[in-house]
C-alpha positions as CSV (number, residue, x, y, z in Angstrom):
1,M,116.0,74.8,132.2
2,T,116.4,76.6,129.0
3,K,118.6,79.9,128.6
4,S,115.6,81.7,128.5
5,D,114.5,80.4,131.9
6,K,117.6,81.2,133.3
7,H,117.6,84.9,131.9
8,H,114.2,85.2,133.4
9,K,114.9,83.9,137.0
10,A,118.1,86.2,136.9
11,L,116.1,89.3,135.8
12,I,113.7,88.5,138.8
13,A,116.5,88.3,141.3
14,I,118.0,91.5,140.1
15,R,114.3,93.1,140.3
16,I,114.0,91.7,143.9
17,M,117.3,93.1,144.8
18,L,116.7,96.6,143.4
19,A,113.3,96.6,145.3
20,A,115.1,95.8,148.4
21,V,117.6,98.4,148.2
22,M,114.9,101.2,147.2
23,F,112.5,99.9,150.2
24,S,115.5,100.3,152.5
25,H,115.7,104.0,151.6
26,G,112.2,104.8,152.5
27,A,112.1,102.5,155.6
28,A,115.3,103.9,157.0
29,R,114.2,107.3,156.4
30,I,110.7,106.5,158.6
31,S,112.3,104.7,161.2
32,Y,115.4,107.3,161.8
33,G,112.7,110.0,161.7
34,T,114.3,111.8,158.9
35,V,111.5,112.6,156.3
36,G,111.3,116.0,157.6
37,G,114.9,116.8,157.4
38,F,114.9,115.5,154.0
39,G,111.9,117.7,153.0
40,D,113.9,120.6,154.7
41,F,116.8,119.7,152.3
42,L,114.7,119.5,149.4
43,G,113.2,123.0,150.4
44,S,116.5,124.4,150.5
45,Q,117.2,123.3,146.8
46,G,114.4,125.1,145.6
47,I,111.7,122.3,145.6
48,P,108.3,123.9,146.5
49,V,106.5,122.0,149.4
50,G,109.7,119.8,150.3
51,F,108.1,118.3,153.1
52,F,105.3,117.0,151.2
53,V,107.7,116.0,148.3
54,A,109.8,114.0,150.7
55,W,107.0,112.1,152.1
56,G,105.7,111.2,148.5
57,I,109.3,110.0,147.5
58,T,109.4,108.1,151.0
59,L,106.1,106.3,150.2
60,F,106.8,105.8,146.7
61,E,110.1,104.1,147.9
62,L,108.0,101.8,150.1
63,I,105.0,101.0,147.9
64,G,106.9,101.0,144.4
65,S,109.5,98.5,145.8
66,V,106.8,96.0,146.7
67,L,105.4,96.6,143.3
68,L,108.8,96.1,141.7
69,A,109.4,93.0,143.5
70,I,106.3,91.4,142.8
71,G,106.6,92.6,139.1
72,F,103.4,94.8,138.8
73,Y,103.9,98.0,136.7
74,T,107.6,97.0,136.7
75,W,108.7,99.1,133.6
76,I,107.1,102.3,135.2
77,V,108.2,101.8,138.7
78,A,111.9,101.1,137.7
79,L,111.8,104.3,135.4
80,V,110.3,106.5,138.3
81,F,113.0,105.0,140.5
82,A,115.7,105.8,137.8
83,L,114.5,109.6,137.6
84,Q,114.5,109.9,141.4
85,L,118.3,108.7,141.4
86,V,119.3,110.9,138.6
87,I,117.6,113.8,140.5
88,G,119.8,112.6,143.5
89,I,122.8,112.7,141.6
90,G,122.2,116.3,140.5
91,L,121.3,117.5,143.9
92,V,123.8,115.6,145.9
93,H,126.2,113.3,144.5
94,Y,127.7,114.8,141.3
95,S,129.3,117.4,143.5
96,E,130.8,114.8,145.6
97,G,132.7,113.1,142.7
98,W,132.3,109.7,141.4
99,F,133.3,107.2,144.6
100,V,130.9,106.6,147.3
101,V,133.9,105.5,149.7
102,G,137.5,104.9,149.4
103,H,138.7,107.7,147.1
104,G,135.8,109.8,148.0
105,R,132.8,110.4,149.9
106,N,128.9,110.2,149.1
107,G,129.8,110.0,145.2
108,M,127.5,109.0,142.4
109,E,128.8,105.6,141.4
110,F,126.2,103.6,143.4
111,S,123.4,105.6,142.0
112,V,124.8,104.9,138.3
113,V,124.7,101.3,139.1
114,L,121.2,101.2,140.2
115,I,120.0,103.4,137.3
116,A,121.5,101.2,135.0
117,S,120.0,98.0,136.7
118,L,116.4,99.8,136.8
119,I,116.7,100.8,133.1
120,A,117.5,97.1,131.8
121,V,114.7,96.0,134.1
122,A,112.4,98.5,132.7
123,Y,113.8,97.7,129.0
124,A,113.2,93.8,129.6
125,D,109.6,94.3,130.9
126,Y,108.4,96.9,128.4
127,K,105.7,95.4,126.3
128,K,106.6,91.9,127.2
């Protein structure tokens, strides 16, 4: 196996892991029945038609994750997910600080790792 083959397989593994993480967000929101609450939160932050935006985000998390996992439109899906997470940092996590647990609560460190990983996946896939 060449070094290039190893890099390709590693990238696939990271892409699938990212897809699983993003899928879990949408799946949990649906299974716990919290899409409406998410929509209410978005509306309270000044986002028009928050309920519909929440459903759009949730469905994109489910469909986009499958596309990301199979490598279809990878760079576009990865960048949309990264943008979604950047907005989440702005709306929620930035004010909570850096740490998710331990020395803080609900901070932005996990989102930053996901964003960096998604951007790396998008870059690797762009015009390959």
